[in-house]
C-alpha positions in Angstrom: -17.0 30.0 -5.0 -19.6 27.5 -3.8 -19.4 23.7 -4.2 -21.9 21.4 -5.8 -23.3 18.9 -3.3 -25.4 16.8 -5.6 -23.7 14.3 -7.9 -24.6 14.0 -11.5 -24.1 10.4 -12.8 -22.7 9.6 -16.2 -25.1 7.8 -18.6 -24.1 4.4 -20.1 -23.6 6.2 -23.5 -21.2 8.7 -21.9 -19.3 5.9 -20.2 -18.9 4.1 -23.6 -17.7 7.4 -25.1 -15.2 8.0 -22.3 -13.8 4.5 -22.7 -13.5 4.9 -26.5 -11.8 8.3 -26.3 -9.3 7.0 -23.7 -8.3 4.1 -25.9 -8.1 6.2 -29.0 -5.9 8.8 -27.2 -3.6 6.1 -25.9 -3.3 4.6 -29.5 -2.3 8.1 -30.7 0.9 7.8 -28.6 0.2 11.3 -27.2 1.0 10.1 -23.6 4.4 8.5 -24.6 6.0 11.9 -24.5 7.8 12.5 -21.2 7.3 16.3 -21.6 3.5 15.6 -22.0 3.5 13.5 -18.9 5.4 16.0 -16.8 3.1 18.8 -17.9 0.0 16.8 -16.9 1.6 16.0 -13.5 2.3 19.7 -13.0 -1.3 20.6 -13.9 -2.5 17.9 -11.5 -0.5 19.4 -8.7 -1.8 22.9 -9.4 -5.4 21.6 -9.6 -5.0 20.7 -6.0 -3.0 23.7 -4.9 -5.2 26.3 -6.6 -8.4 24.9 -5.2 -7.6 24.0 -1.6 -10.4 26.1 -0.2 -12.9 24.3 -2.4 -11.6 20.9 -1.3 -11.8 22.0 2.3 -15.5 22.9 1.9 -16.1 19.6 0.0 -14.5 17.5 2.7 -16.4 19.3 5.4 -19.7 18.6 3.6 -19.0 14.9 2.8 -17.1 13.7 5.8 -17.5 16.5 8.4 -13.7 16.7 8.3 -12.0 20.0 9.3 -9.4 21.7 7.2 -6.6 20.7 9.5 -7.1 17.0 8.9 -7.9 17.5 5.3 -4.5 19.1 4.7 -2.6 16.8 7.1 -4.1 13.6 5.7 -4.5 14.2 2.0 -4.0 17.6 0.3 -0.3 18.0 1.2 0.4 14.3 0.5 -1.4 14.3 -2.8 0.6 17.4 -4.0 3.8 15.9 -2.7 3.2 12.6 -4.5 2.4 14.4 -7.8 5.5 16.6 -7.5 7.6 13.5 -6.7 6.5 11.8 -9.9 7.1 15.0 -11.8 10.8 15.2 -10.7 11.5 11.5 -11.2 9.5 10.3 -14.3 12.4 10.9 -16.7 14.7 8.6 -14.7 12.0 6.0 -14.1 11.1 5.8 -17.8 14.7 5.1 -18.9 15.3 1.6 -20.3 17.2 -0.7 -18.0 20.3 -2.8 -19.0 20.6 -6.3 -17.7 23.6 -7.3 -15.5 26.7 -8.3 -17.5 26.7 -11.9 -18.6 29.6 -13.2 -20.7 27.3 -15.5 -22.7 25.2 -12.6 -23.9 27.8 -9.9 -23.9 27.6 -9.5 -27.7 23.8 -9.2 -27.7 22.0 -5.9 -27.1 19.5 -6.4 -24.3 17.2 -3.8 -22.8 14.1 -3.6 -20.6 11.8 -0.9 -22.0 9.2 0.8 -19.7 6.0 0.8 -21.7 2.7 2.2 -20.5 0.1 -0.5 -20.1 -2.7 1.5 -21.8 -6.1 2.8 -20.6 -6.2 2.4 -16.8 -9.3 2.5 -14.5 -8.9 3.7 -10.9 -11.9 3.2 -8.6 -11.5 5.3 -5.5 -13.1 5.1 -2.0 -14.9 7.6 0.2 -12.6 7.7 3.1 -9.6 9.2 1.5 -10.8 10.4 -1.9 -7.6 12.0 -3.0 -5.1 9.6 -1.5 -6.6 6.5 -3.0 -7.4 8.1 -6.3 -5.2 11.0 -7.2 -2.1 9.6 -5.7 -2.0 6.4 -7.8 -3.3 8.4 -10.8 0.0 10.4 -10.6 1.8 7.2 -11.1 -0.4 6.2 -14.0 0.2 9.6 -15.7 4.0 9.2 -15.1 3.8 5.7 -16.7 2.1 7.1 -19.8 -1.3 5.7 -19.3 -4.6 7.3 -20.1 -6.9 7.2 -17.0 -10.5 7.0 -16.1 -11.0 7.9 -12.4 -14.2 6.7 -10.7 -14.5 8.4 -7.3 -16.9 7.4 -4.7 -20.6 8.3 -5.0 -20.7 8.5 -1.2 -18.7 11.8 -1.3 -20.8 13.8 -3.8 -19.2 17.2 -3.2 -15.6 15.9 -3.6 -16.6 13.8 -6.7 -18.5 16.7 -8.3 -15.5 19.0 -7.7 -13.1 16.5 -9.3 -15.5 16.2 -12.3 -15.5 20.0 -12.6 -11.8 20.6 -12.2 -10.3 17.7 -14.4 -11.1 19.2 -17.8 -9.9 22.6 -16.7 -6.4 21.4 -15.8 -5.8 18.0 -17.5 -6.0 16.9 -21.1 -9.6 15.9 -21.4 -8.9 13.3 -24.1 -6.6 11.4 -21.8 -7.9 11.8 -18.2 -11.5 11.6 -17.3 -13.9 11.3 -14.4 -16.7 8.8 -14.3 -19.4 9.4 -11.7 -22.1 7.0 -10.7 -23.3 4.3 -8.3 -23.5 0.5 -8.6 -25.1 0.3 -12.1 -22.6 2.8 -13.6 -19.7 0.9 -11.9 -20.9 -2.4 -13.3 -21.1 -0.8 -16.7 -17.5 0.4 -16.4 -16.2 -2.9 -15.2 -17.8 -4.7 -18.2 -15.4 -2.8 -20.5 -11.9 -3.7 -21.5 -9.2 -1.9 -19.5 -5.5 -2.4 -19.4 -5.2 -2.2 -15.6 -7.7 -1.7 -12.9 -6.9 -0.4 -9.4 -9.7 -0.7 -6.9 -9.7 0.5 -3.3 -12.5 -0.5 -1.0 -14.1 -3.5 0.7 -13.3 -7.2 0.2 -16.9 -7.9 -0.8 -16.8 -5.4 -3.7 -13.1 -6.4 -4.4 -14.3 -9.9 -5.3 -16.8 -8.4 -7.8 -14.1 -6.3 -9.3 -11.7 -9.2 -9.6 -14.4 -11.4 -11.2 -15.2 -8.7 -13.8 -11.6 -8.1 -14.6 -11.1 -11.8 -15.0 -13.6 -12.0 -17.8 -11.4 -9.6 -19.9 -8.1 -11.0 -18.5 -7.4 -7.5 -17.2 -4.7 -7.2 -14.6 -6.1 -5.9 -11.3 -4.8 -4.4 -8.1 -7.0 -4.6 -5.0 -6.4 -2.3 -2.0 -8.7 -3.7 0.6 -8.3 -3.6 4.4 -9.3 -5.8 7.3 -8.8 -5.8 11.0 -5.3 -4.4 11.6 -4.1 -5.6 15.1 -2.0 -3.7 17.6 0.4 -5.5 20.1 1.3 -3.5 23.2 3.8 -4.8 25.7 5.0 -3.5 29.1 8.4 -2.2 27.8 6.7 0.4 25.6 6.9 4.2 26.1 3.3 4.4 27.5 2.7 8.2 27.2 3.8 8.3 23.6 2.1 5.0 22.7 -1.3 6.3 24.1 -1.2 9.4 22.0 -0.1 7.7 18.8 -2.6 4.9 19.2 -5.6 7.1 19.9 -4.7 9.5 17.0 -4.2 6.6 14.6 -7.5 5.1 15.6 -9.7 8.2 15.7 -8.3 10.4 12.9 -10.9 10.6 10.1 -13.4 9.0 12.6 -11.6 5.7 12.3 -12.5 5.5 8.6 -9.0 4.5 7.6 -8.1 1.2 5.9 -4.9 0.9 8.0 -6.4 2.2 11.2 -5.6 0.2 14.4 -8.6 -2.1 14.7 -8.1 -3.7 18.1 -5.4 -3.8 20.7 -3.9 -7.0 22.2 -2.5 -6.4 25.7 -1.1 -8.8 28.3 -3.8 -9.1 31.0 -1.5 -8.0 33.9 -0.5 -4.9 32.0 -4.0 -3.8 31.0 -4.7 -1.6 34.1 -1.5 0.4 33.6 -2.2 0.7 29.9 -5.7 1.9 30.4 -4.6 4.6 32.8 -2.2 6.0 30.1 -5.0 5.8 27.5 -7.4 7.8 29.8 -4.7 10.5 30.4 -4.0 10.9 26.7 -7.8 10.8 25.8 -8.6 13.7 28.2 -5.8 15.8 26.8 -6.6 15.1 23.1 -10.4 14.8 23.1 -11.6 17.3 25.7 -14.0 18.6 22.9 -14.6 15.5 20.8 -17.4 16.8 18.7 -15.1 19.4 17.3 -12.1 17.1 17.1 -13.4 14.2 15.0 -14.9 13.7 11.5 -18.4 12.3 10.9 -19.4 8.9 9.7 -19.9 8.9 5.9 -23.4 7.6 5.6 -26.5 6.9 7.9 -26.0 3.2 7.0 -22.4 3.2 8.2 -23.5 4.9 11.4 -26.2 2.3 12.1 -23.7 -0.5 11.5 -21.3 0.9 14.1 -24.1 1.6 16.5 -25.3 -2.0 16.4 -21.8 -3.4 16.8 -21.3 -1.2 19.9 -24.8 -2.1 21.3 -24.1 -5.8 20.9 -20.6 -5.7 22.5 -20.1 -7.4 25.9 -17.1 -5.1 26.6 -17.1 -2.1 28.9 -17.2 1.4 27.4 -14.6 3.3 29.5 -14.2 6.4 27.3 -16.6 8.1 24.9 -19.7 6.3 23.8 -21.7 9.4 23.0 -23.6 9.3 19.7 -25.8 11.5 17.5 -27.6 9.7 14.7 -28.8 12.9 12.9 -25.3 14.3 12.7 -23.7 10.8 12.0 -21.5 11.4 15.0 -19.9 8.8 17.2 -17.5 10.0 19.9 -14.0 8.5 20.1 -14.8 5.3 22.1 -12.6 2.9 24.0 -14.0 -0.5 25.0 -12.2 -2.7 27.5 -12.6 -6.4 28.4 -13.4 -7.4 24.8 -13.2 -11.1 24.0 -12.3 -12.8 20.8 -16.0 -13.7 20.2 -17.3 -10.1 20.8 -19.3 -8.3 18.1 -16.5 -5.8 17.8 -14.2 -8.6 16.6 -16.6 -9.9 14.0 -15.7 -7.5 11.2 -13.5 -4.6 10.3 -14.8 -1.7 12.4 -14.0 1.3 10.2 -15.1 3.7 12.8 -14.1 5.4 16.1 -14.4 2.3 18.2 -11.2 0.9 19.9 -11.5 -2.6 21.6 -8.9 -3.6 24.1 -8.5 -7.3 24.1 -6.6 -8.9 27.1 -4.4 -12.0 26.3 -2.4 -14.2 28.5 0.7 -14.2 26.3 2.1 -12.7 23.1 1.8 -16.2 21.6 -1.9 -16.2 22.2 -2.2 -12.9 20.3 -0.1 -14.1 17.5 -2.2 -17.3 17.2 -5.4 -15.2 17.0 -4.0 -12.9 14.3 -2.8 -15.9 12.3 -6.2 -17.7 12.5 -7.8 -14.8 10.5 -7.2 -13.0 7.3 -3.7 -11.4 6.8 -4.2 -7.7 7.8 -3.3 -4.7 5.7 -1.2 -3.3 8.6 0.1 -4.6 11.9 1.4 -2.4 14.7 3.8 -3.3 17.6 4.5 -1.0 20.5 7.5 -2.4 22.4 11.1 -1.6 23.2 12.0 -5.3 23.5 13.7 -6.3 20.3 13.0 -10.0 21.0 9.3 -9.2 21.2 9.4 -7.2 18.0 11.3 -9.9 16.1 8.9 -12.6 17.5 5.8 -10.9 16.1 7.4 -9.9 12.8 8.7 -13.4 12.1 5.5 -15.2 13.1 2.9 -13.1 11.3 2.2 -11.8 7.8 0.7 -8.4 6.9 0.8 -5.8 4.2 3.1 -3.7 6.4 4.3 -3.8 10.0 5.2 -0.7 12.0 7.0 -0.5 15.3 6.1 2.2 17.8 4.2 4.2 15.2 0.9 4.2 13.2 -0.4 5.2 9.8 2.9 6.5 8.5 3.5 3.7 5.9 1.7 5.5 3.0 3.6 8.8 3.4 7.3 7.6 3.5 8.8 8.3 0.0 9.7 5.1 -1.8 7.8 2.7 0.6 5.5 0.2 -1.1 1.8 0.3 0.0 -0.4 -2.7 -0.4 -1.9 -5.7 1.3 -1.4 -9.4 1.2 -4.1 -12.0 0.4 -7.6 -10.8 1.5 -6.2 -7.4 2.5 -5.0 -6.7 -1.0 -3.2 -8.1 -4.0 -1.9 -7.4 -7.5 1.0 -5.0 -6.7 1.9 -1.9 -4.7 1.4 1.8 -5.3 3.1 4.9 -4.0 5.8 6.8 -5.7 7.8 4.7 -8.1 5.7 1.7 -7.1 2.7 3.4 -8.7 4.8 4.0 -11.9 5.8 0.4 -11.9 2.2 -0.7 -11.4 1.0 0.9 -14.6 4.1 0.0 -16.6 4.8 -3.1 -18.7 8.4 -4.2 -18.6 9.1 -5.0 -22.3 12.2 -7.1 -22.7 14.2 -6.6 -25.9 17.1 -8.6 -27.3 19.1 -8.0 -30.5 21.5 -10.7 -31.7 24.1 -9.8 -34.4 24.8 -12.1 -37.3 28.4 -12.9 -36.3 27.0 -14.8 -33.3 25.9 -17.6 -35.6 29.3 -19.3 -34.9 28.1 -19.8 -31.3 24.4 -20.3 -32.1 24.5 -22.8 -35.0 24.5 -25.9 -32.7 20.8 -25.3 -32.2 19.9 -26.1 -35.8 19.3 -29.5 -37.3 20.7 -31.8 -38.3 21.7 -32.5 -34.8 25.1 -34.0 -34.0 26.4 -35.5 -30.8 29.6 -33.5 -31.2 27.6 -30.3 -31.3 25.6 -31.2 -28.2 28.8 -32.0 -26.3 30.3 -28.7 -27.2 27.1 -26.8 -26.4 26.8 -28.5 -23.0 30.5 -27.9 -22.2 30.0 -24.2 -22.8 26.6 -23.7 -21.2 26.0 -26.3 -18.5 26.1 -24.4 -15.2 28.3 -25.6 -12.4 26.1 -27.0 -9.6 27.3 -26.5 -6.0 28.6 -29.5 -4.1 25.9 -32.0 -3.0 25.2 -31.8 0.8 23.5 -34.1 3.3 20.8 -31.6 4.4 19.9 -28.1 5.4 22.2 -28.2 8.5 25.2 -28.4 6.1 24.2 -25.0 4.6 23.8 -23.2 7.8 26.4 -20.5 8.2 28.8 -21.5 11.0 30.1 -18.9 13.4 33.3 -21.0 14.1 34.7 -20.2 10.6 35.8 -16.7 11.4 37.2 -17.8 14.8 39.2 -20.5 13.1 40.7 -17.9 10.8 41.5 -15.6 13.7 43.1 -18.5 15.7 45.1 -19.6 12.6 46.4 -16.0 12.1 47.3 -15.8 15.8 49.1 -19.1 15.7 51.1 -18.2 12.6 52.0 -14.8 14.2 53.2 -16.6 17.4 55.2 -19.0 15.3 56.8 -16.1 13.3 57.7 -14.3 16.6 59.3 -17.5 18.0 61.3 -17.9 14.8 62.5 -14.3 15.0 63.6 -14.7 18.6 65.4 -18.0 17.8 67.3 -16.4 15.0 68.2 -13.5 17.2 69.8 -15.8 19.8 71.8 -17.5 17.1 
């Protein structure tokens, strides 16, 4: 079976119709059935499983990505995510009870998991299934209807999704919207109950502003320059392979890809030798080992950044504009003011930035937007703690890269300019599209305890109410130092026990002599 490589955009009238049908379907309560949700999740998993060859062809056309990376990076994970939601949705959807509180023990309190409504998910070109289908599984599990807007920059993949959705999923509840900027603007002007957008910060601001007009909750998965710290205690051969793979997989077009590497100056020569060894082993045939840049415009942007760099290209550097190919490229001696440090690279360029101290690297990271990811390669716990405690990022990984989205139960999201509005992945996706609806039921016999709230007000009632309800406040202290946990406490107890034991032994001996 062949794939369609030209993308048909939805008309404004079709977009209105899609929006209307999704809201009507949600209002019908069809998606509230757990069995219905599970069936749709199962169908979603089989949509991916049954059509792996078509997805392989589509990825090869749109991103020049081979089937090995397509399965490794997305297909397996998307199916796994969907199956995970299938197996757990019944548990996740159960109402929660609040912890026991004697004041409210007679009242029936619950937290119900209600679907938010009609959700809009706007995907990105770089990982079309991970950033779209994965959170969609959470939205289905939550009981939402969903409009999925995949990227127009991946026409074969987006066309394939549009073809497969109505064959596998309930077409009244789950729909694809295809289009460019005008169509996306039309979609954003409509009222949704939650919007999840993955992409650039520039467009993220537009999405957030549009959502704000309708007071729609919005989650932004953005990106930024994710730094890497490497210190001399690391396992260099392992570090080199993991770092190069994390940077160059999918041609560097990964929102959590290592963006630049901070290395102590004295350690740079040793580090670069390890990088060269790993590079020769992994990228002996780079043209057949790396994906292509998504568009000519993206290729030109990367080409200009590399041309304007004052650093030294020590590995790679080959380019082919017609094929949108850029070889895995390592650039050394890159300064903080270099062109390669001016924006998120989102391509197969790896700048090595020498620093005098770890503190200098931390200061640079903190002077810029909080990154989506931060990586530390070190076996020194003090160094790891220092970097973790003095920086802020969406996630922080030690001695590894890119694994944060694939670990079951781990939240995935940014902080500030790298993302906001919640996390997704597994149960976090379910929670993202779920409204926690608190419920309380108070029986009539509780009036004996509640009547003090009614007028006419009496001082005696107030005193009784305050005596029963005023919380006990901890003892006043002189300052924060008084609240520090003191290590001497346990030693005092140990010493006291030892002294009492010695006294007891002495008493026993004295009595024995008598």
